[in-house]
C-alpha positions in Angstrom: 96.7 111.3 96.7 97.7 110.8 93.1 100.9 112.5 92.0 102.0 112.8 88.3 105.3 114.2 87.2 106.5 115.0 83.7 110.1 116.1 83.2 111.4 117.6 80.0 114.5 119.4 78.8 118.0 118.7 79.9 121.1 118.4 77.8 119.7 115.6 75.5 116.1 116.8 75.6 114.9 113.6 77.1 111.5 113.3 78.7 110.4 111.2 81.6 107.0 110.6 83.3 105.8 109.0 86.5 102.6 108.5 88.4 102.3 107.5 92.0 99.3 106.7 94.3 100.6 107.6 97.7 98.1 105.4 99.5 100.0 102.3 98.4 103.4 103.6 99.5 105.2 102.9 102.8 106.4 106.6 102.8 102.9 108.0 102.0 103.0 110.4 104.9 106.2 112.1 103.8 105.1 112.1 100.1 101.8 113.8 100.9 103.4 116.3 103.3 105.9 117.3 100.7 103.2 117.6 98.0 101.0 119.7 100.3 103.9 122.0 101.2 104.4 123.1 97.5 103.5 126.6 96.7 103.8 127.9 93.1 104.8 131.4 94.4 107.7 129.8 96.3 108.7 127.5 93.4 110.1 130.3 91.2 109.2 131.3 87.7 109.4 127.8 86.1 111.3 129.4 83.2 113.6 126.9 81.6 117.4 127.5 81.3 119.6 125.9 78.7 120.4 122.2 79.4 118.2 122.1 82.6 115.0 120.3 83.3 111.5 121.6 83.8 109.0 119.6 85.9 105.3 119.7 85.6 103.5 118.2 88.6 99.9 117.3 89.1 98.4 116.7 92.5 95.0 115.2 93.0 93.7 114.5 96.5 90.5 112.6 95.3 89.3 111.2 92.1 86.3 113.6 92.1 88.6 116.6 92.4 90.4 118.5 89.6 94.2 118.2 89.9 96.4 121.1 91.0 99.1 121.7 88.4 102.5 123.2 89.3 105.6 123.9 87.1 109.1 124.2 88.5 112.4 124.6 86.8 115.4 122.5 87.9 117.3 125.6 89.2 114.5 126.4 91.6 114.2 123.0 93.3 114.8 122.8 97.0 115.9 119.5 98.6 112.4 118.2 99.6 110.8 119.1 96.2 113.7 117.4 94.4 113.2 114.3 96.5 109.4 114.3 95.8 109.8 114.7 92.0 112.5 112.0 91.9 110.4 109.7 94.0 107.4 110.0 91.6 109.6 109.6 88.5 111.1 106.4 89.9 107.7 104.8 90.5 
């Protein structure tokens, strides 16, 4: 699975991007499980708030498949989603 994260906003308006191929990671099972558990309806509105981040996540199971795109605002993150996004951004 290929995961891409773009983070924007925050106090200084800084942006960050990361891309991760889960097949090459020792924690690939946890990464893929966390990614598959995401549900846009459960992630909130994705509306930004002042001085907070907005994350755009793309998930692609196979190269021949179109990516799934999700948007989540910092205030709507749960612990597992925050871990996943941070893990991709640190890659």
